[in-house]
C-alpha positions as CSV (number, residue, x, y, z in Angstrom):
1,M,21.3,6.4,-34.8
2,Q,22.0,10.1,-34.7
3,H,21.6,11.6,-31.3
4,I,20.3,15.1,-31.1
5,P,20.2,16.9,-27.7
6,V,16.6,17.6,-26.6
7,K,15.3,20.7,-24.9
8,P,15.0,20.7,-21.1
9,K,11.6,19.4,-19.8
10,K,9.0,22.1,-19.4
11,L,7.2,22.8,-16.1
12,F,4.5,20.2,-15.6
13,L,0.9,21.5,-15.5
14,P,-2.3,19.5,-15.0
15,L,-4.0,18.1,-18.0
16,T,-7.2,20.1,-18.6
17,M,-10.4,18.6,-19.8
18,A,-10.3,21.0,-22.8
19,A,-6.9,19.7,-23.8
20,V,-8.1,16.1,-23.6
21,A,-11.4,16.8,-25.4
22,G,-9.5,18.7,-28.2
23,S,-7.1,15.8,-28.7
24,A,-10.0,13.3,-28.7
25,S,-11.3,14.8,-31.9
26,A,-8.5,13.2,-33.8
27,Q,-9.0,9.7,-32.2
28,E,-9.7,8.0,-35.6
29,A,-6.0,8.5,-36.5
30,R,-4.7,7.4,-33.1
31,P,-2.8,4.2,-32.8
32,N,-3.9,1.3,-30.6
33,I,-1.3,0.6,-27.8
34,I,-0.6,-2.6,-26.1
35,L,1.8,-2.8,-23.1
36,F,2.8,-6.4,-22.6
37,M,4.2,-6.5,-19.1
38,V,5.9,-9.7,-17.6
39,D,6.4,-10.2,-13.9
40,D,9.9,-10.9,-12.6
41,M,11.3,-11.7,-16.0
42,G,15.1,-11.5,-16.0
43,W,17.2,-9.9,-18.8
44,Q,18.3,-13.4,-19.9
45,D,15.0,-15.3,-19.7
46,T,14.6,-15.2,-23.5
47,S,16.1,-16.4,-26.7
48,V,16.5,-12.7,-27.7
49,P,19.9,-11.5,-26.6
50,F,19.8,-8.0,-25.0
51,W,23.6,-7.7,-25.0
52,R,26.3,-8.1,-27.6
53,D,26.7,-11.8,-26.9
54,T,24.2,-14.7,-27.1
55,T,24.6,-16.6,-23.8
56,S,23.8,-20.1,-22.7
57,Y,20.7,-18.8,-21.0
58,N,19.5,-17.3,-24.3
59,R,20.0,-20.7,-25.8
60,M,18.1,-22.5,-23.0
61,Y,14.8,-20.6,-23.6
62,D,12.5,-20.5,-26.6
63,T,10.7,-17.2,-27.2
64,P,10.0,-17.1,-30.9
65,N,7.4,-14.4,-30.6
66,M,9.8,-12.1,-28.7
67,E,12.2,-12.8,-31.6
68,R,9.3,-11.9,-34.0
69,L,8.6,-8.7,-32.2
70,A,12.3,-7.7,-32.1
71,K,12.6,-8.2,-35.8
72,Q,9.7,-5.9,-36.4
73,G,10.8,-3.2,-34.0
74,M,13.4,-1.8,-31.7
75,K,15.2,-3.7,-28.9
76,F,16.4,-1.6,-25.9
77,T,19.6,-2.9,-24.2
78,Q,19.4,-0.5,-21.2
79,A,15.8,-0.3,-20.1
80,Y,15.4,0.1,-16.4
81,A,12.7,-0.4,-13.8
82,C,12.7,-0.6,-10.0
83,S,14.0,-3.7,-8.2
84,I,10.6,-4.7,-6.8
85,S,7.1,-4.9,-8.4
86,S,5.0,-2.3,-6.6
87,P,7.5,0.5,-7.0
88,S,7.8,-0.1,-10.7
89,R,4.1,-0.4,-11.4
90,C,3.3,2.7,-9.3
91,S,6.0,4.6,-11.3
92,L,4.5,3.3,-14.5
93,L,1.0,4.5,-13.8
94,T,1.8,7.9,-12.2
95,G,5.1,8.8,-14.0
96,A,6.7,9.5,-10.6
97,N,10.1,8.2,-9.6
98,N,9.9,5.8,-6.7
99,A,11.8,8.2,-4.4
100,R,8.9,10.6,-5.0
101,H,5.9,8.3,-4.7
102,R,7.5,6.5,-1.8
103,V,6.0,3.1,-2.6
104,T,9.4,1.6,-2.1
105,N,8.6,-2.0,-1.2
106,W,5.8,-4.4,-2.3
107,T,2.3,-3.7,-1.1
108,L,-0.5,-6.1,0.0
109,Q,-2.5,-5.4,3.2
110,K,-3.8,-2.0,4.2
111,D,-1.6,-0.1,6.6
112,M,0.8,-3.0,6.9
113,S,4.4,-2.9,6.0
114,T,6.0,-5.8,4.2
115,D,9.5,-4.9,5.5
116,I,11.6,-7.3,7.6
117,E,12.5,-5.7,10.9
118,S,16.0,-4.8,11.9
119,D,17.8,-4.7,15.2
120,E,19.9,-1.7,14.2
121,V,17.7,0.6,12.1
122,S,14.1,1.8,12.1
123,L,12.6,1.7,8.7
124,P,10.7,4.7,7.3
125,E,6.9,5.1,7.1
126,W,6.8,4.6,3.4
127,N,3.5,4.5,1.4
128,V,2.5,1.0,2.3
129,N,-1.0,1.5,0.7
130,G,0.3,2.3,-2.7
131,I,-1.1,4.8,-5.1
132,S,-4.5,6.4,-5.7
133,M,-6.1,9.1,-7.8
134,E,-8.0,10.5,-4.8
135,E,-7.1,11.9,-1.4
136,G,-8.3,10.3,1.8
137,T,-6.1,7.2,2.4
138,E,-3.1,7.5,4.6
139,H,0.3,6.3,3.4
140,T,-0.8,6.7,-0.2
141,F,0.7,8.6,-3.1
142,V,-1.9,10.6,-5.0
143,G,-1.3,11.0,-8.7
144,T,-3.0,11.1,-12.1
145,S,-3.1,7.8,-14.0
146,F,-2.0,8.0,-17.7
147,V,-4.7,5.4,-18.4
148,D,-7.4,7.8,-17.2
149,V,-6.0,10.4,-19.5
150,L,-6.3,8.0,-22.4
151,R,-9.8,7.0,-21.4
152,R,-11.0,10.6,-21.2
153,A,-9.4,11.2,-24.7
154,G,-11.6,8.4,-26.2
155,Y,-9.5,5.3,-25.8
156,S,-11.1,2.0,-24.7
157,T,-8.9,0.8,-21.8
158,I,-8.4,-2.8,-20.7
159,H,-6.5,-4.2,-17.8
160,C,-5.7,-8.0,-17.8
161,G,-3.7,-9.8,-15.2
162,K,-1.6,-8.5,-12.3
163,A,-2.3,-5.0,-10.9
164,H,-0.4,-4.5,-7.6
165,F,-1.0,-0.7,-7.5
166,G,-2.7,-0.4,-4.1
167,A,-3.1,-2.4,-0.9
168,E,-6.2,-4.5,-0.2
169,G,-9.2,-2.4,0.8
170,T,-7.9,0.8,-0.7
171,P,-9.1,2.6,-3.9
172,G,-5.9,1.8,-5.7
173,A,-6.4,-2.0,-5.3
174,D,-9.0,-1.8,-8.2
175,P,-7.6,-1.1,-11.7
176,L,-11.0,0.5,-12.5
177,H,-10.1,3.3,-10.2
178,F,-7.2,4.3,-12.5
179,G,-9.3,4.6,-15.7
180,F,-9.4,1.1,-16.9
181,E,-12.9,0.3,-18.2
182,V,-12.3,-3.5,-18.1
183,N,-10.5,-5.3,-15.3
184,I,-9.6,-9.0,-15.8
185,A,-8.2,-10.7,-12.7
186,G,-6.4,-7.6,-11.3
187,H,-6.4,-7.0,-7.5
188,A,-4.2,-6.0,-4.6
189,A,-1.8,-9.0,-4.7
190,G,1.4,-9.0,-6.6
191,G,1.7,-12.8,-7.0
192,L,-0.6,-15.8,-7.4
193,A,-1.4,-18.8,-5.3
194,T,-1.1,-21.2,-8.3
195,Y,-1.2,-21.2,-12.1
196,L,-3.2,-24.4,-12.0
197,S,-6.9,-24.6,-12.9
198,E,-7.0,-27.9,-11.1
199,L,-6.6,-25.9,-7.9
200,N,-9.1,-23.3,-9.1
201,Y,-6.2,-20.7,-9.2
202,G,-6.2,-20.7,-5.4
203,H,-9.9,-21.3,-4.5
204,T,-11.8,-24.0,-2.7
205,S,-14.5,-25.9,-4.6
206,D,-17.1,-23.7,-3.1
207,G,-15.3,-20.5,-4.3
208,K,-13.5,-19.4,-1.2
209,P,-9.9,-18.0,-1.8
210,T,-7.2,-20.1,-0.1
211,S,-4.9,-17.1,0.2
212,L,-4.5,-13.4,-0.5
213,M,-2.7,-14.5,-3.7
214,S,-5.7,-16.3,-5.1
215,V,-6.4,-15.1,-8.7
216,P,-9.9,-13.6,-8.9
217,G,-12.4,-13.6,-11.8
218,L,-11.5,-16.7,-13.8
219,E,-14.1,-19.1,-12.4
220,K,-15.2,-20.3,-15.8
221,Y,-11.7,-21.9,-16.3
222,W,-11.7,-23.8,-12.9
223,G,-10.9,-27.4,-13.3
224,S,-10.5,-27.0,-17.1
225,G,-6.8,-27.8,-17.4
226,V,-6.2,-24.2,-18.7
227,F,-3.0,-22.7,-17.3
228,V,-3.6,-19.2,-15.9
229,T,-1.4,-17.6,-18.5
230,E,-3.6,-19.1,-21.2
231,A,-6.8,-18.1,-19.4
232,L,-5.7,-14.5,-19.2
233,T,-4.8,-14.4,-22.8
234,R,-8.2,-15.8,-23.9
235,E,-10.0,-13.2,-21.8
236,A,-7.8,-10.4,-23.2
237,L,-8.6,-11.5,-26.8
238,S,-12.3,-11.6,-26.0
239,A,-12.1,-8.1,-24.6
240,L,-10.3,-7.0,-27.8
241,D,-13.1,-8.5,-29.9
242,S,-15.6,-6.4,-28.0
243,V,-13.5,-3.2,-28.4
244,K,-13.1,-3.7,-32.1
245,E,-16.9,-3.6,-32.6
246,S,-16.9,-0.1,-31.0
247,G,-14.4,1.3,-33.5
248,K,-12.5,3.2,-30.8
249,P,-8.7,3.1,-30.4
250,F,-7.7,0.8,-27.5
251,F,-5.1,0.5,-24.8
252,L,-4.5,-3.0,-23.5
253,Y,-2.3,-3.5,-20.4
254,M,-1.5,-7.2,-20.8
255,S,0.1,-7.7,-17.4
256,H,0.9,-11.4,-16.8
257,Y,1.4,-13.0,-13.4
258,A,4.0,-15.1,-15.2
259,V,6.9,-15.7,-14.5
260,H,6.4,-15.0,-10.8
261,I,6.7,-17.9,-8.3
262,P,5.3,-20.6,-7.7
263,I,7.1,-22.3,-10.6
264,D,4.2,-24.5,-11.7
265,K,4.8,-26.6,-14.7
266,D,3.0,-25.5,-17.9
267,L,2.4,-29.0,-19.2
268,R,2.0,-27.7,-22.8
269,Y,5.8,-27.2,-22.8
270,Y,7.3,-28.9,-19.8
271,D,8.0,-32.4,-21.3
272,G,9.6,-30.8,-24.4
273,Y,12.2,-29.1,-22.2
274,I,12.8,-32.3,-20.2
275,A,13.4,-34.0,-23.6
276,K,16.0,-31.3,-24.4
277,G,17.9,-32.3,-21.3
278,L,16.9,-29.5,-18.9
279,S,16.6,-30.3,-15.2
280,E,13.1,-30.4,-13.7
281,K,13.7,-27.0,-12.2
282,D,14.9,-25.4,-15.4
283,A,12.2,-27.2,-17.5
284,A,9.5,-25.8,-15.2
285,Y,10.8,-22.3,-15.4
286,A,11.3,-22.5,-19.2
287,S,7.7,-23.7,-19.6
288,L,6.5,-20.6,-17.8
289,I,8.5,-18.4,-20.2
290,R,7.3,-20.3,-23.2
291,G,3.7,-19.9,-22.2
292,M,4.2,-16.2,-21.7
293,D,5.7,-16.0,-25.2
294,K,2.8,-18.0,-26.7
295,S,0.5,-15.3,-25.2
296,L,2.5,-12.6,-27.0
297,G,2.2,-14.5,-30.2
298,D,-1.6,-14.9,-29.8
299,I,-2.0,-11.2,-29.4
300,L,0.2,-10.4,-32.4
301,D,-1.8,-12.9,-34.4
302,W,-5.1,-11.3,-33.4
303,L,-3.8,-7.9,-34.5
304,E,-2.9,-9.4,-37.9
305,A,-6.1,-11.3,-38.3
306,N,-8.2,-8.2,-37.5
307,G,-6.4,-5.7,-39.6
308,E,-5.0,-3.8,-36.6
309,A,-1.3,-4.7,-36.8
310,G,-0.3,-1.7,-38.9
311,N,-2.0,0.7,-36.4
312,T,-1.0,-0.8,-33.1
313,I,2.1,0.0,-31.0
314,V,3.3,-3.0,-29.0
315,I,5.6,-2.5,-26.0
316,F,7.2,-5.4,-24.2
317,M,8.7,-4.9,-20.7
318,S,9.3,-6.5,-17.3
319,D,8.8,-4.9,-13.9
320,N,12.0,-6.0,-12.2
321,G,14.9,-8.4,-12.6
322,G,14.8,-12.1,-12.5
323,L,14.5,-13.9,-9.1
324,A,18.1,-14.9,-8.6
325,T,18.1,-14.2,-4.8
326,Q,17.4,-16.4,-1.8
327,P,15.3,-17.8,-0.2
328,Y,13.2,-18.7,-3.2
329,W,15.6,-21.2,-4.6
330,R,15.1,-24.8,-5.4
331,D,17.8,-27.5,-4.8
332,G,20.3,-24.9,-3.7
333,E,20.0,-22.9,-7.0
334,P,18.0,-19.9,-8.2
335,F,15.2,-20.4,-10.7
336,T,16.8,-17.8,-13.1
337,Q,20.1,-16.3,-13.8
338,N,20.8,-12.7,-14.9
339,A,24.5,-13.2,-15.7
340,P,26.5,-11.3,-16.8
341,L,24.4,-8.9,-14.8
342,K,25.0,-9.0,-11.0
343,S,22.3,-10.2,-8.5
344,G,18.6,-10.1,-9.2
345,K,15.1,-9.0,-8.0
346,G,15.3,-6.7,-5.0
347,S,18.8,-5.6,-5.8
348,L,20.0,-2.2,-7.1
349,Y,22.7,-3.9,-9.1
350,E,22.0,-4.3,-12.8
351,G,20.5,-7.8,-12.4
352,G,17.7,-6.4,-10.3
353,V,16.8,-3.3,-12.4
354,R,17.8,-3.9,-16.1
355,E,14.9,-5.3,-18.1
356,P,14.1,-6.8,-21.5
357,M,12.3,-4.2,-23.6
358,I,11.1,-4.1,-27.2
359,V,8.9,-1.6,-29.0
360,R,7.1,-2.2,-32.3
361,W,5.6,0.9,-33.9
362,P,4.8,0.3,-37.6
363,G,5.9,3.1,-39.9
364,V,7.9,4.8,-37.2
365,V,10.4,2.4,-35.7
366,D,12.9,0.7,-38.0
367,S,12.7,-3.1,-38.1
368,S,15.5,-5.0,-36.2
369,S,16.8,-1.8,-34.7
370,V,18.7,-1.6,-31.4
371,C,18.8,1.3,-28.9
372,D,21.7,1.4,-26.5
373,R,20.6,4.5,-24.6
374,Y,19.0,4.2,-21.2
375,L,15.5,4.9,-20.0
376,M,13.4,4.3,-16.8
377,I,10.0,2.9,-16.0
378,E,8.4,6.3,-15.2
379,D,9.3,7.3,-18.8
380,F,6.4,5.1,-20.1
381,Y,3.9,7.7,-18.8
382,P,4.8,10.6,-21.1
383,S,5.9,8.3,-23.9
384,I,2.6,6.5,-24.2
385,L,0.7,9.7,-24.1
386,E,2.9,11.1,-26.8
387,M,2.4,8.0,-28.9
388,A,-1.3,8.5,-28.5
389,G,-0.9,12.0,-29.9
390,M,-1.4,13.9,-26.7
391,N,1.6,16.3,-26.5
392,Q,0.4,18.7,-23.9
393,E,2.3,19.2,-20.7
394,M,2.2,16.5,-18.0
395,P,0.6,16.6,-14.6
396,A,2.7,17.9,-11.7
397,G,4.9,15.3,-10.2
398,V,5.7,13.3,-13.3
399,D,9.5,12.6,-13.4
400,G,9.4,10.5,-16.6
401,V,10.9,11.8,-19.9
402,S,9.4,10.6,-23.2
403,F,11.6,8.1,-25.0
404,V,9.7,8.7,-28.3
405,P,12.8,10.7,-29.7
406,L,14.8,7.4,-29.3
407,L,12.1,5.6,-31.3
408,K,12.1,8.2,-34.0
409,G,15.8,8.9,-34.0
410,T,15.2,12.6,-33.4
411,G,17.0,13.0,-30.0
412,D,18.6,11.5,-27.0
413,P,16.7,12.2,-23.8
414,S,19.3,10.2,-21.8
415,E,22.0,12.6,-22.5
416,G,23.1,14.3,-19.3
417,R,20.2,12.7,-17.4
418,A,20.5,10.9,-14.1
419,L,18.4,7.9,-13.1
420,V,17.6,7.4,-9.4
421,W,16.5,4.4,-7.3
422,N,15.6,4.5,-3.6
423,F,15.1,1.4,-1.5
424,P,15.3,2.3,2.2
425,N,13.7,-1.0,3.1
426,I,14.5,-4.6,4.0
427,W,12.9,-7.0,1.5
428,G,14.2,-10.0,3.4
429,N,15.9,-11.9,0.7
430,D,19.7,-12.5,0.6
431,G,21.9,-11.4,-2.1
432,P,24.3,-8.6,-3.2
433,G,22.9,-5.1,-3.5
434,I,19.7,-5.8,-1.6
435,N,18.2,-3.7,1.3
436,L,18.7,-0.3,2.7
437,N,20.3,1.5,-0.3
438,C,19.9,4.0,-3.1
439,A,21.6,4.4,-6.4
440,I,22.2,6.8,-9.3
441,R,23.1,6.2,-12.9
442,K,24.5,9.0,-15.0
443,G,26.2,8.4,-18.3
444,D,28.6,5.5,-17.9
445,W,28.8,5.8,-14.1
446,K,26.7,4.3,-11.4
447,L,26.9,4.9,-7.6
448,V,25.3,2.6,-5.0
449,Y,25.0,3.9,-1.5
450,Y,24.1,1.9,1.6
451,Y,22.3,3.9,4.3
452,Q,23.2,1.8,7.3
453,T,26.9,1.4,6.7
454,G,27.7,4.5,4.6
455,R,29.4,2.3,2.0
456,K,29.6,3.7,-1.5
457,E,30.4,1.7,-4.6
458,L,31.2,3.1,-8.0
459,F,31.0,1.3,-11.3
460,N,31.6,2.1,-14.9
461,I,28.7,0.3,-16.5
462,S,29.8,0.6,-20.1
463,E,33.1,-1.1,-19.3
464,D,31.9,-3.4,-16.4
465,I,28.3,-4.6,-17.1
466,G,28.7,-7.2,-14.3
467,E,29.7,-4.5,-11.7
468,K,32.7,-6.5,-10.6
469,S,35.1,-3.6,-10.1
470,D,34.3,-1.0,-7.4
471,L,36.2,2.1,-8.6
472,S,35.2,4.3,-5.7
473,G,38.7,4.3,-4.2
474,S,40.3,5.5,-7.4
475,N,37.7,8.0,-8.4
476,P,36.9,10.1,-5.3
477,L,35.8,13.2,-7.4
478,K,33.2,11.1,-9.3
479,V,31.9,9.6,-6.0
480,R,31.5,13.1,-4.6
481,E,29.8,14.4,-7.7
482,L,27.3,11.6,-7.9
483,S,26.7,11.6,-4.1
484,S,25.9,15.3,-4.3
485,E,23.4,14.9,-7.1
486,L,21.8,11.8,-5.5
487,G,21.4,13.5,-2.1
488,K,20.0,16.7,-3.5
489,Y,17.5,14.8,-5.6
490,L,16.3,12.6,-2.7
491,R,15.8,15.6,-0.5
492,S,14.0,17.6,-3.2
493,V,11.3,14.9,-3.7
494,G,10.8,14.1,0.0
495,A,12.4,10.7,-0.2
496,D,12.4,8.3,2.8
497,R,15.5,7.0,4.7
498,P,15.9,4.8,7.7
499,S,17.1,5.9,11.1
500,F,19.5,4.4,13.6
501,K,17.7,2.8,16.6
502,E,20.4,3.5,19.1
503,S,20.6,7.3,18.5
504,G,17.3,8.0,16.9
505,M,19.1,9.9,14.2
506,P,18.3,9.4,10.5
507,C,20.9,7.7,8.4
508,P,23.0,10.2,6.5
509,W,22.1,11.1,2.9
510,P,24.8,10.1,0.4
511,D,26.2,13.6,0.2
512,E,26.5,13.9,4.0
513,L,29.4,11.4,4.1
């Protein structure tokens, strides 16, 4: 692929109703767009290799529909998200980097932090209530949802599955607040009580939720034997049937709860993996992945059967790395492995932030193509709007950069660009690269900085994908350069940082050490 430098991003201005209305006049020619988001799916949890080698983990899993999608589109080997669900999903919807929107850990209950307390540091007052499109809720980032922009431009908008945009009892807990016209099973929680209909997806027989993680709105499947992944897929297809009758272009956010814990057995596939020789743990996890892939296939089949395949963009993505960190292990081992990447969910090492991503865009993206340039989760905002034919300037506060030039082969928006992560929090799990840190990736180089200790680690990602060799000692100029850029950016967007309890002083920014 030829890489052509792109012009610097323009000053962002609010989208006007006139611009939206004008672009809506051409909606007949607009593509449908499906964003198929998987929860906690690791880079290796698929038979599609996202590196130069096919690994033993790729051979363990069966994802024929991911293979099908990759053959029809472009596979991205360096697609990044945040290390935790809420930060990624809030960046997705608003286009803001997580340092800017300050939803830096997972959200659930209103005005309540999910951080683990520390004896040494005081954690910042981050936006525990998530995001919203309206003022009035404390500890909330206010931004414009790209879904609402699509809706105002004439798209039918469907949300199916996990939301996790705002805390319980806040406007952002409801996907309808963000411009979705249909909401299937989305609410404040970022996980689920159970995948099993035999347990009513986490409800008692008289309809009372057994936990905050109980999946809402699927009562008709209770006791039916239908796994939640399948139930969501059926509801999504039913919604697509209704949209097709309207003749409008559609945006479907197919946001699965899979493959988040609990690792319930999808009995459609579990015995087959046992027969292949997998352990009970691995077979259960593999069955979750296979059920997710079956859902992808069902949606692709619907597009073909309804004559929409040639006019529909399909994007596959995960919200963070695979759960390879304690304490959510079984029999002393993690449910998933991200090797050769280091660590997993919650970590700013590659295993926590590098994701499997595929884009199919008929007539635009070459079949079986591969892109090795990097991009970030907030880039989906301008990219999807550009795919929909809305090329006007973005709302203020959007940090994302369109990756459409990578799809078309017309430019390289990653050239000279820095990606930034901020996690001034304590998630509570154990593992390398987790808690109280921030990071920057620019070109081949990546710097990880730990707020409490002042430790800095430098890696050459192109040569050391597993982040095994800390080069900070031998490259002090590169450490200084990246520390300066990271510190300046964090201050410029009003990022959070922890403070030392003993002195009451904030932990230094990376360029202050």
